[in-house]
C-alpha positions in Angstrom: -56.5 38.1 15.2 -54.5 40.8 16.4 -51.7 42.5 14.1 -48.9 41.2 16.5 -50.1 37.7 16.0 -50.4 37.7 12.4 -46.8 38.9 12.1 -45.2 36.4 14.2 -47.4 33.7 12.3 -45.8 35.1 9.1 -42.7 35.2 10.5 -42.5 31.6 11.6 -44.0 30.5 8.0 -41.2 32.5 6.2 -38.5 30.9 8.8 -39.8 27.7 8.5 -40.1 27.9 4.5 -36.6 28.8 4.3 -35.1 26.2 6.7 -37.3 24.0 4.3 -35.7 25.1 1.3 -32.3 25.4 2.8 -32.7 21.6 3.1 -33.6 20.6 -0.3 -31.1 19.9 -3.1 -31.3 21.6 -6.6 -33.7 19.5 -8.8 -32.9 18.5 -12.3 -36.5 18.2 -13.6 -37.1 14.9 -15.8 -37.2 15.2 -19.3 -40.4 15.9 -20.8 -41.7 16.5 -24.3 -41.6 19.8 -25.8 -44.7 22.3 -25.8 -45.1 25.3 -27.8 -44.9 28.5 -25.9 -43.5 26.7 -22.8 -40.0 26.1 -21.3 -39.6 21.8 -21.0 -36.7 20.4 -19.4 -34.7 17.6 -21.8 -32.5 16.3 -19.5 -28.6 16.3 -18.0 -26.1 16.2 -20.4 -22.3 15.8 -20.2 -21.3 18.2 -23.3 -22.4 21.2 -25.5 -24.1 20.7 -29.0 -21.1 22.2 -31.4 -23.5 25.0 -32.5 -24.3 26.1 -28.7 -23.4 29.9 -28.1 -22.9 31.6 -24.8 -24.9 34.6 -24.2 -23.7 37.1 -22.2 -26.6 38.7 -19.6 -26.7 42.5 -19.3 -28.5 44.6 -17.0 -31.6 44.4 -18.8 -31.7 40.8 -17.2 -30.2 41.3 -13.8 -26.7 40.0 -14.7 -25.4 36.1 -14.1 -26.2 36.3 -10.0 -29.9 35.9 -11.2 -29.1 32.8 -13.4 -32.3 31.2 -13.9 -34.1 28.9 -16.6 -36.6 31.8 -16.6 -33.4 34.5 -17.5 -31.9 31.8 -19.8 -35.4 31.6 -21.9 -35.2 35.3 -22.2 -31.8 35.3 -23.4 -32.4 32.6 -25.9 -35.5 33.9 -27.4 -34.2 37.1 -27.9 -31.9 34.9 -30.2 -34.8 32.9 -31.9 -33.0 29.8 -30.5 -35.1 26.4 -29.6 -32.7 25.3 -27.4 -31.6 26.9 -23.8 -28.6 25.4 -22.0 -27.6 26.2 -18.6 -24.1 25.9 -16.7 -23.9 27.3 -13.3 -23.9 31.0 -14.5 -23.4 30.4 -18.1 -26.6 30.8 -20.5 -25.7 29.0 -23.8 -28.5 28.8 -26.8 -28.7 26.5 -29.6 -30.1 24.8 -32.8 -30.2 21.3 -31.3 -30.0 19.1 -28.2 -26.4 17.7 -27.4 -25.8 14.6 -28.8 -27.8 11.5 -27.6 -24.3 9.6 -26.2 -23.8 12.6 -23.8 -27.0 12.2 -21.8 -26.0 11.4 -18.5 -27.9 10.9 -15.0 -29.6 13.6 -13.9 -28.3 13.6 -10.6 -25.2 15.1 -12.1 -27.2 18.4 -12.9 -26.7 19.6 -9.1 -25.7 23.1 -9.0 -28.5 25.3 -7.5 -29.6 28.3 -10.2 -28.7 31.5 -8.1 -31.9 33.0 -9.3 -34.1 30.2 -8.1 -32.3 27.5 -5.8 -34.7 24.8 -6.3 -33.9 24.5 -10.0 -30.6 22.8 -11.5 -28.5 24.8 -13.4 -26.0 22.2 -14.7 -23.1 20.6 -12.4 -19.2 20.4 -12.4 -19.3 18.7 -15.9 -22.8 18.6 -16.5 -25.0 20.9 -18.6 -29.4 21.6 -18.0 -31.0 21.2 -21.3 -34.0 22.6 -22.1 -36.2 23.4 -24.6 -37.4 27.1 -25.1 -41.1 26.5 -26.8 -40.5 28.6 -29.8 -39.8 24.6 -31.7 -41.0 21.5 -30.3 -39.6 19.1 -33.1 -35.9 19.9 -32.6 -33.2 17.2 -33.3 -30.1 15.8 -31.5 -26.8 16.5 -32.5 -26.3 13.1 -33.4 -29.5 13.1 -35.6 -28.7 9.6 -37.4 -27.4 7.7 -34.2 -29.8 5.6 -32.2 -30.7 6.4 -28.6 -28.7 5.2 -25.6 -31.4 2.9 -25.3 -30.3 0.9 -28.3 -26.8 0.9 -27.1 -28.0 -0.3 -23.7 -29.7 -3.1 -25.0 -27.0 -4.3 -27.6 -24.4 -4.1 -24.6 -26.7 -6.3 -22.6 -27.2 -8.5 -25.7 -23.7 -8.6 -26.1 -22.6 -9.6 -22.2 -25.3 -12.1 -22.2 -24.0 -13.7 -25.0 -20.0 -13.7 -23.6 -21.6 -15.0 -20.3 -23.3 -17.8 -22.4 -20.3 -18.4 -24.2 -17.9 -18.6 -21.2 -20.3 -21.1 -19.5 -20.6 -23.1 -22.6 -17.0 -23.3 -23.0 -16.0 -23.8 -19.6 -18.6 -26.8 -19.3 -17.0 -28.3 -22.3 -13.7 -27.9 -21.0 -15.0 -30.2 -17.6 -16.3 -32.5 -20.1 -13.3 -32.9 -22.2 -11.3 -33.4 -19.1 -13.8 -36.2 -17.6 -13.4 -37.7 -21.1 -9.3 -38.0 -21.0 -9.4 -38.8 -17.2 -12.0 -41.7 -18.3 -9.8 -42.8 -21.1 -6.0 -42.7 -19.0 -7.8 -44.4 -16.2 -9.1 -47.4 -18.4 -5.9 -47.6 -20.4 -4.2 -48.0 -17.0 -6.4 -50.4 -15.4 -5.9 -52.4 -18.5 -2.0 -52.4 -18.3 -2.5 -53.4 -14.6 -4.6 -56.6 -16.1 -1.9 -57.5 -18.5 0.6 -57.1 -15.9 -1.2 -59.3 -13.5 -2.1 -62.5 -16.2 1.6 -62.3 -17.0 2.6 -62.9 -13.7 -0.2 -65.5 -13.5 1.2 -67.4 -16.2 2.7 -70.8 -14.8 6.5 -71.3 -15.5 7.6 -74.3 -18.1 9.3 -77.1 -15.9 12.1 -78.8 -17.7 11.9 -82.7 -17.7 
């Protein structure tokens, strides 16, 4: 294969790769179990934990224009923080994850990281949360609060109970209406029968 052919083949491959990457949306990786020594995604959240601190990038980390999970990890490891949080060009470091109640759908984290556009760096009002790998047993900000699944189950139970009660109440009301309609018709029928009997009584003839 000639050098010219190799060059054009490489150019075609690169053009195709750029086109494919350009069509892809930034992806918020699904939450996974924290692993020592590795960054692992923990989900998309709608707020920061109270202890989060924004870390300003410097020349050694190439600046905010190269924001990515890898860069934020470097900054938070330097601060010895187990949690890193990305929001557009911002990198936050924290000791805990945000509140469980702040967990939102992954598709809300849809801002492409400038340093690697296939990763999501949060969203308009969303934050991509990662474990830095320094510590795996990290608590949520509301450690004593049951997880969202509990509230979802409770909400479902309450909604089902309300719907069941409503259906029962409607059925009871219909039965009451039927009962009173029956009583009303019975009283009306008896009144008509009594009136008819009175009309049928023979008049007294004077002798």
